[in-house]
C-alpha positions as semicolon CSV with decimal commas, in nm:
position;residue;x (nm);y (nm);z (nm)
1;M;17,594;16,802;5,155
2;A;17,550;16,519;4,903
3;H;17,340;16,579;4,593
4;A;17,104;16,344;4,414
5;P;17,287;16,170;4,128
6;D;17,228;16,233;3,762
7;D;17,196;15,869;3,659
8;S;17,260;15,956;3,294
9;D;17,603;16,108;3,374
10;E;17,841;15,824;3,290
11;S;18,136;16,010;3,445
12;R;17,993;15,969;3,794
13;P;18,099;15,676;4,014
14;A;17,830;15,412;4,063
15;V;17,763;15,123;4,298
16;F;17,770;14,871;4,010
17;T;17,890;14,860;3,650
18;S;17,741;14,620;3,398
19;Q;17,997;14,380;3,250
20;G;17,755;14,226;3,001
21;E;17,395;14,107;2,993
22;D;17,409;13,926;3,329
23;A;17,747;14,024;3,477
24;W;17,809;14,299;3,732
25;L;18,113;14,462;3,888
26;P;18,061;14,624;4,232
27;S;18,256;14,930;4,340
28;E;18,369;15,033;4,688
29;H;18,038;15,221;4,720
30;S;17,873;14,880;4,777
31;R;18,084;14,796;5,086
32;G;17,898;14,700;5,404
33;P;17,977;14,765;5,771
34;W;18,064;14,416;5,895
35;D;18,348;14,304;5,666
36;P;18,543;14,529;5,427
37;R;18,534;14,247;5,170
38;A;18,152;14,220;5,170
39;Q;17,869;14,437;5,042
40;H;17,592;14,611;5,232
41;G;17,266;14,422;5,175
42;G;17,100;14,726;5,018
43;A;17,339;14,714;4,722
44;P;17,254;14,364;4,590
45;A;16,888;14,416;4,687
46;A;16,862;14,716;4,455
47;L;17,062;14,542;4,182
48;L;16,831;14,240;4,187
49;V;16,527;14,470;4,164
50;H;16,684;14,605;3,845
51;V;16,726;14,251;3,713
52;A;16,363;14,167;3,802
53;E;16,223;14,482;3,641
54;R;16,427;14,414;3,329
55;A;16,250;14,075;3,302
56;A;15,904;14,235;3,274
57;P;15,745;14,190;2,929
58;G;15,698;14,564;2,878
59;P;15,620;14,895;3,053
60;G;15,348;14,934;3,315
61;W;15,466;14,670;3,562
62;Q;15,546;14,755;3,925
63;L;15,738;14,568;4,193
64;A;15,504;14,448;4,468
65;R;15,734;14,214;4,659
66;L;16,102;14,125;4,684
67;T;16,224;13,843;4,906
68;L;16,603;13,831;4,927
69;E;16,800;13,551;5,094
70;L;17,157;13,655;5,173
71;V;17,305;13,305;5,155
72;K;17,666;13,420;5,203
73;P;17,837;13,757;5,237
74;V;17,812;13,914;4,891
75;P;18,172;13,996;4,797
76;L;18,320;14,304;4,635
77;A;18,402;14,090;4,334
78;P;18,258;14,019;3,987
79;L;17,906;13,877;4,006
80;V;17,666;13,708;3,767
81;T;17,288;13,662;3,774
82;R;17,079;13,371;3,653
83;T;16,710;13,439;3,607
84;Q;16,389;13,236;3,575
85;V;16,065;13,411;3,472
86;Q;15,701;13,303;3,496
87;S;15,444;13,541;3,347
88;S;15,067;13,573;3,339
89;R;14,830;13,853;3,241
90;S;14,847;14,019;3,585
91;T;15,173;13,898;3,741
92;V;15,536;13,836;3,659
93;R;15,734;13,618;3,900
94;V;16,111;13,634;3,874
95;G;16,359;13,407;4,049
96;I;16,717;13,532;4,051
97;D;17,037;13,363;4,166
98;L;17,336;13,589;4,237
99;L;17,671;13,413;4,207
100;A;18,036;13,496;4,269
101;G;18,209;13,256;4,035
102;E;18,009;12,937;4,083
103;V;17,921;13,013;4,446
104;L;17,561;13,112;4,521
105;V;17,574;13,420;4,746
106;A;17,213;13,545;4,727
107;R;16,878;13,436;4,593
108;A;16,577;13,661;4,528
109;H;16,213;13,611;4,435
110;A;16,033;13,913;4,292
111;L;15,665;13,965;4,220
112;L;15,564;14,233;3,970
113;L;15,204;14,338;3,908
114;A;15,050;14,488;3,599
115;G;14,959;14,849;3,678
116;Q;14,587;14,921;3,679
117;S;14,409;15,252;3,744
118;L;14,105;15,209;3,970
119;A;13,839;15,454;4,084
120;L;13,830;15,376;4,456
121;P;13,566;15,515;4,692
122;P;13,690;15,773;4,944
123;G;13,747;15,698;5,311
124;L;13,840;15,332;5,281
125;P;13,961;15,174;5,609
126;G;14,321;15,060;5,619
127;W;14,657;15,159;5,756
128;P;14,694;15,486;5,942
129;Q;14,791;15,731;5,671
130;E;15,014;15,963;5,875
131;P;15,318;16,057;5,664
132;L;15,671;16,056;5,801
133;R;15,764;16,401;5,925
134;P;15,966;16,619;5,921
135;L;16,031;16,603;5,546
136;P;16,393;16,561;5,432
137;R;16,434;16,931;5,354
138;D;16,356;17,010;5,719
139;C;16,598;16,750;5,864
140;T;16,965;16,823;5,918
141;E;17,116;16,540;6,126
142;R;17,288;16,259;5,938
143;V;17,236;15,899;6,048
144;R;17,533;15,809;6,268
145;I;17,556;15,452;6,400
146;P;17,822;15,412;6,671
147;G;18,085;15,148;6,609
148;L;18,048;15,127;6,231
149;P;18,352;15,202;6,014
150;Q;18,378;15,524;5,817
151;G;18,510;15,573;5,464
152;T;18,387;15,475;5,120
153;S;18,088;15,242;5,159
154;F;17,719;15,205;5,085
155;Y;17,642;15,357;5,427
156;G;17,912;15,622;5,420
157;T;17,923;15,755;5,063
158;A;17,657;15,592;4,843
159;M;17,363;15,709;5,054
160;E;17,262;16,049;5,185
161;T;17,075;16,020;5,517
162;R;16,871;16,253;5,738
163;V;16,722;16,161;6,076
164;A;16,351;16,243;6,108
165;E;16,256;16,096;6,449
166;G;16,466;15,969;6,738
167;D;16,843;15,960;6,774
168;S;17,047;15,720;6,561
169;T;17,340;15,743;6,803
170;R;17,131;15,586;7,082
171;P;16,967;15,240;7,093
172;G;16,603;15,197;7,003
173;P;16,348;15,280;6,731
174;C;16,443;15,554;6,489
175;S;16,317;15,708;6,165
176;A;16,520;15,857;5,883
177;W;16,518;15,953;5,516
178;F;16,751;15,792;5,261
179;R;16,854;15,906;4,914
180;L;17,113;15,754;4,683
181;A;17,404;15,995;4,640
182;V;17,556;15,802;4,347
183;P;17,389;15,605;4,066
184;L;17,312;15,243;4,153
185;L;17,409;15,117;3,807
186;H;17,657;15,299;3,583
187;G;17,481;15,472;3,294
188;A;17,134;15,342;3,385
189;A;16,832;15,502;3,551
190;T;16,758;15,409;3,912
191;S;16,392;15,309;3,935
192;P;16,165;15,397;4,231
193;A;16,160;15,033;4,345
194;M;16,540;15,016;4,331
195;R;16,555;15,321;4,558
196;A;16,315;15,154;4,803
197;A;16,516;14,831;4,810
198;A;16,844;15,018;4,862
199;A;16,700;15,198;5,166
200;A;16,499;14,909;5,313
201;D;16,809;14,716;5,423
202;F;16,913;14,997;5,661
203;G;16,648;14,910;5,922
204;N;16,876;14,703;6,147
205;G;17,141;14,974;6,162
206;L;16,894;15,258;6,202
207;S;16,714;15,093;6,498
208;W;17,011;14,918;6,660
209;V;16,973;14,798;7,017
210;L;17,307;14,620;7,071
211;P;17,639;14,809;7,053
212;A;17,823;14,732;6,730
213;E;18,155;14,727;6,916
214;R;18,045;14,414;7,107
215;Y;17,786;14,244;6,884
216;L;17,719;14,156;6,523
217;F;17,357;14,197;6,414
218;T;17,372;14,109;6,048
219;N;17,056;14,034;5,851
220;A;17,021;13,699;5,675
221;D;16,735;13,818;5,455
222;L;16,523;14,112;5,346
223;S;16,152;14,103;5,265
224;L;16,010;14,413;5,096
225;N;15,644;14,474;5,009
226;L;15,533;14,784;4,818
227;F;15,167;14,870;4,766
228;R;15,237;15,174;4,548
229;V;15,518;15,315;4,340
230;P;15,740;15,548;4,546
231;Q;15,749;15,910;4,431
232;G;16,063;16,120;4,441
233;E;16,420;16,048;4,541
234;W;16,378;16,013;4,918
235;I;16,270;15,691;5,093
236;G;16,178;15,709;5,463
237;L;16,212;15,429;5,717
238;R;16,046;15,406;6,057
239;S;16,227;15,106;6,209
240;A;16,228;14,901;6,528
241;T;16,440;14,601;6,634
242;E;16,351;14,309;6,861
243;V;16,627;14,071;6,977
244;H;16,640;13,752;7,182
245;G;16,912;13,580;7,381
246;G;16,879;13,273;7,161
247;G;17,069;13,455;6,888
248;A;16,787;13,574;6,661
249;G;16,631;13,912;6,602
250;L;16,367;14,076;6,386
251;V;16,353;14,425;6,238
252;S;16,032;14,576;6,106
253;S;16,033;14,895;5,900
254;C;15,746;15,101;5,763
255;L;15,848;15,266;5,435
256;Y;15,747;15,612;5,313
257;D;15,795;15,866;5,044
258;E;15,724;16,235;5,102
259;Q;15,352;16,183;5,033
260;G;15,295;15,898;5,282
261;P;15,330;15,522;5,335
262;I;15,448;15,300;5,049
263;G;15,508;14,959;5,210
264;L;15,682;14,740;5,466
265;A;16,016;14,565;5,510
266;T;16,140;14,299;5,753
267;Q;16,485;14,158;5,826
268;T;16,582;13,843;6,016
269;L;16,889;13,911;6,230
270;V;17,171;13,674;6,318
271;L;17,310;13,789;6,654
272;R;17,665;13,706;6,762
273;E;17,908;13,839;7,021
274;R;18,227;13,977;6,870
275;S;18,549;13,802;6,959
276;P;18,749;14,000;7,219
277;A;19,035;14,199;7,071
278;A;19,369;14,026;7,107
């Protein structure tokens, strides 16, 4: 069984290593399922949350929204970030370009809010507050998505997974818990929002409806909204996929920690039939 990483242990492998202020080197733990040369979307999503949080003017800011456009497959190659920041008393807005050489491969917009403690009245209407159950300690089955390659990858080795509801080996909605098994960034702490972003991109695989042997269902984007800071190492997803014969799909995921809901994520899918094997 995988164990939660000690992010301060610099001897442990990590998904990324900093190569300077705005330069990043991905490892094989960032690899995605569709092309061995490209990263899983959760890896750059979490990295760009780190870049956004680093742009905050001080402590006490929390990520409320991340919108990530995956312009091209993000390669397993040296990357650089370019950042633009707009700040006010209550918000920080960060635009980030992720480049491989001079090629734009992803673009993110992050919204951070200044934390504020409020005395709210009890019993406010809102979302159903049912937590995701069973808790990770009571789940034993690993997420297994038929047709995806095994080996060192973000799905296979960077993330520990435990199915909570449904069956990940069969098509349809499914729920699972996710925990990083290696540090996201070498020698640096992994923040709660980074953990949420790393897990949020798994919705399309978790709730697959088309067999991966015959179809590609890659996501072109990821939109993540958090209404509170996640607690603990585990992030839960309750995900469902809708697809259409016109070639588009949509995944919606409710996000949880062990105490209850924390936010939402959506992914736009690009659907394609795989070329028949020669």
